[in-house]
C-alpha positions in Angstrom: 19.1 9.8 3.5 15.5 9.4 4.2 15.0 8.2 7.7 11.2 7.1 8.6 10.2 6.7 11.9 7.9 4.7 13.9 5.3 7.4 13.9 5.1 7.4 10.3 7.2 10.6 9.5 10.1 11.0 7.1 13.2 13.1 7.9 15.8 14.2 5.4 19.6 14.4 5.7 22.7 15.0 3.9 25.2 11.9 4.3 28.2 14.4 4.9 26.4 15.7 7.9 26.5 12.2 10.0 29.7 11.3 11.7 32.1 8.9 9.9 33.6 6.7 12.7 35.2 3.5 13.4 33.5 0.2 13.8 33.8 -0.1 17.5 32.9 3.5 18.1 29.3 4.3 19.5 28.2 6.6 17.3 25.9 9.8 17.6 22.4 9.9 18.9 20.0 10.5 16.2 18.1 12.7 18.4 21.1 15.3 17.9 20.6 15.4 14.1 16.9 14.5 13.7 14.2 16.6 15.5 12.6 13.5 16.7 9.2 13.5 19.1 9.4 12.0 22.8 9.2 8.1 22.0 9.8 8.2 18.3 12.4 6.1 16.8 13.8 5.7 13.2 12.7 2.5 12.1 13.9 2.5 8.4 16.3 4.2 6.1 16.5 5.0 2.4 19.3 6.1 0.3 18.5 8.6 -2.3 20.9 10.2 -5.2 18.2 12.0 -6.8 14.3 12.9 -6.3 13.5 13.0 -10.2 10.6 10.9 -10.8 12.2 10.0 -14.3 11.8 6.1 -13.6 8.5 6.2 -11.8 10.3 5.6 -8.4 8.0 5.0 -5.4 8.2 4.5 -1.8 6.5 1.8 -0.2 5.6 1.6 3.5 4.3 -1.0 5.7 3.0 -1.0 9.2 2.9 -3.5 12.0 -0.9 -3.8 11.6 -0.6 -4.7 7.7 -1.3 -1.4 6.2 0.5 -0.6 3.1 1.0 2.6 1.0 2.9 3.9 -2.1 3.7 7.2 -2.7 5.9 9.0 -5.3 9.4 9.5 -4.5 9.2 13.1 -5.3 6.7 13.6 -2.4 9.5 13.4 0.0 11.9 15.9 -1.8 10.9 19.3 0.2 12.1 18.7 3.8 11.3 20.4 7.0 13.2 21.0 10.5 10.6 18.7 12.1 10.0 16.1 9.4 7.2 15.8 7.1 4.2 13.2 7.1 5.2 10.2 5.4 1.7 7.9 6.2 -1.1 8.8 8.6 -1.1 6.0 11.1 -3.7 5.0 13.6 -3.0 5.6 17.3 -1.8 1.9 18.1 -0.1 1.3 14.9 3.7 2.1 13.9 5.9 1.9 10.6 8.2 -1.1 10.4 9.5 -1.1 6.7 10.2 1.4 3.7 11.5 0.3 0.3 12.0 2.1 -3.1 10.1 0.4 -5.8 9.7 0.8 -9.7 6.0 0.9 -9.7 5.7 -2.9 -11.0 7.1 -5.1 -8.7 6.2 -7.7 -6.6 5.7 -7.4 -2.4 6.0 -9.8 0.4 4.5 -9.2 3.7 5.5 -11.6 6.7 3.8 -11.8 10.3 5.1 -12.7 13.4 2.9 -15.7 13.8 4.4 -17.5 10.8 2.0 -16.5 8.0 3.1 -14.4 4.5 1.4 -12.9 1.7 2.7 -12.0 -1.9 0.9 -9.7 -4.3 1.7 -7.4 -7.2 2.6 -3.8 -6.5 0.2 -2.6 -9.1 -2.7 -3.4 -6.3 -1.4 -0.6 -4.4 -2.1 2.6 -6.3 0.0 5.7 -5.5 -1.2 8.2 -2.9 -0.3 11.2 -1.2 1.9 11.7 1.7 -1.0 12.4 4.2 -2.9 9.5 3.3 -3.5 6.4 5.6 -3.0 3.5 3.2 -4.6 0.3 2.3 -4.8 -3.2 3.8 -1.7 -5.2 2.6 -2.7 -8.2 5.0 -5.2 -9.4 7.5 -3.7 -10.6 10.5 -5.1 -12.9 12.8 -6.2 -11.3 16.4 -2.4 -10.8 18.3 -0.6 -11.0 15.3 1.5 -8.5 13.8 3.8 -7.8 10.8 7.6 -8.3 11.1 9.0 -7.5 7.7 8.1 -6.7 4.0 10.4 -7.5 1.0 10.6 -6.4 -2.4 10.9 -9.5 -4.6 13.2 -10.5 -7.5 13.2 -13.7 -9.3 15.5 -16.9 -8.1 15.6 -15.5 -4.7 14.6 -17.6 -1.6 12.7 -16.3 1.6 15.0 -16.4 4.8 12.7 -16.8 7.6 14.3 -16.5 11.4 12.5 -17.1 14.8 13.3 -15.7 18.2 14.6 -19.6 19.5 17.3 -19.6 16.7 15.8 -21.6 14.2 15.4 -20.7 10.4 15.1 -21.7 7.0 15.0 -21.0 3.3 11.9 -21.2 1.2 11.9 -21.0 -2.6 10.1 -18.0 -3.8 7.8 -20.1 -6.1 6.3 -21.8 -3.2 4.6 -18.7 -2.2 1.5 -18.4 -4.7 0.3 -14.9 -5.9 -2.3 -13.4 -3.9 -4.9 -10.3 -3.7 -3.8 -7.7 -1.6 -5.3 -7.8 1.9 -5.6 -11.6 2.4 -4.5 -13.7 5.5 -1.7 -15.2 3.4 -0.2 -18.7 3.6 2.0 -20.5 6.3 5.7 -19.5 5.7 6.7 -21.2 8.9 5.2 -23.6 11.5 5.7 -21.5 14.9 5.7 -23.6 18.1 7.2 -23.7 21.7 10.2 -25.4 20.1 11.3 -22.6 17.6 9.3 -19.5 18.9 7.6 -16.6 16.9 9.0 -15.0 13.7 11.6 -12.1 14.3 12.6 -11.3 10.6 12.2 -12.3 7.0 14.5 -11.4 4.4 15.1 -12.2 0.5 18.4 -14.0 0.3 20.4 -15.9 -2.9 23.1 -18.5 -2.3 26.0 -16.2 -2.6 24.8 -14.0 0.4 25.8 -13.8 3.9 23.8 -13.1 7.0 24.5 -11.7 10.6 22.0 -13.2 13.3 22.3 -10.6 16.4 20.7 -11.9 19.7 19.2 -9.1 22.2 22.2 -10.1 24.4 24.4 -8.8 21.9 26.0 -11.9 20.3 26.4 -11.9 16.6 26.6 -14.9 14.2 28.0 -14.3 10.7 27.3 -17.4 8.3 26.9 -18.5 4.5 23.2 -18.3 3.6 23.9 -21.4 1.4 24.4 -23.2 4.6 20.9 -22.6 5.6 18.7 -25.5 4.6 16.0 -24.9 2.1 12.6 -26.4 2.7 9.1 -26.1 2.3 6.9 -23.4 3.9 5.0 -25.8 6.1 8.0 -26.7 8.4 9.8 -25.5 11.5 13.3 -24.8 10.3 16.3 -25.9 11.7 18.6 -24.6 14.3 20.7 -21.7 13.1 22.2 -20.3 16.1 22.5 -21.6 19.6 21.4 -19.2 22.4 22.2 -18.8 26.0 19.5 -19.6 28.6 
């Protein structure tokens, strides 16, 4: 497993080195198995069976400030005890997402303020691990990226906001754009529904778990969440305590 941290570093661990525990167990602190710096948190994980680059495998990274970067998977094949650089970040930025791609897929990036951009992966050239990346999305002042998805035909984009509202929007509603643009509205945010907390690519047969900061969990079928256009506020999908 590759572990990517908020500081843009990658750590490498064999699965058998992680404890196998029951669902109710607390687990083991990753600080005990990974050498993390003070304040550094694991933000994304990628399972890897082989680092051979025979299928053109890449790792695509995205940061909170809208920077995106693509590196060959083989660049992560030589681990070090303290981790290796995955992306060179600005001091005020942090890594938020990591995906594996084949080099010719489409990418969607969504922001907390309700904007989203869709563009071909080919617009991001491969770079070495120590590179800083390129602009994936231009953000309005005070906005930040909350998620990145690698798109598949026939899917819908599920958007969920902090006050328990959400909706699904057909992928066709998001036109292809040039990388680095401001994007289009993916949901209208307001005092009623709150800011966006997560986007996810889903199909009708999927199920989703919504988890609150108070520890409550709701599991529901995706097809029970309304499909509607981009410029709407969504519907309530989970009731929250005060």
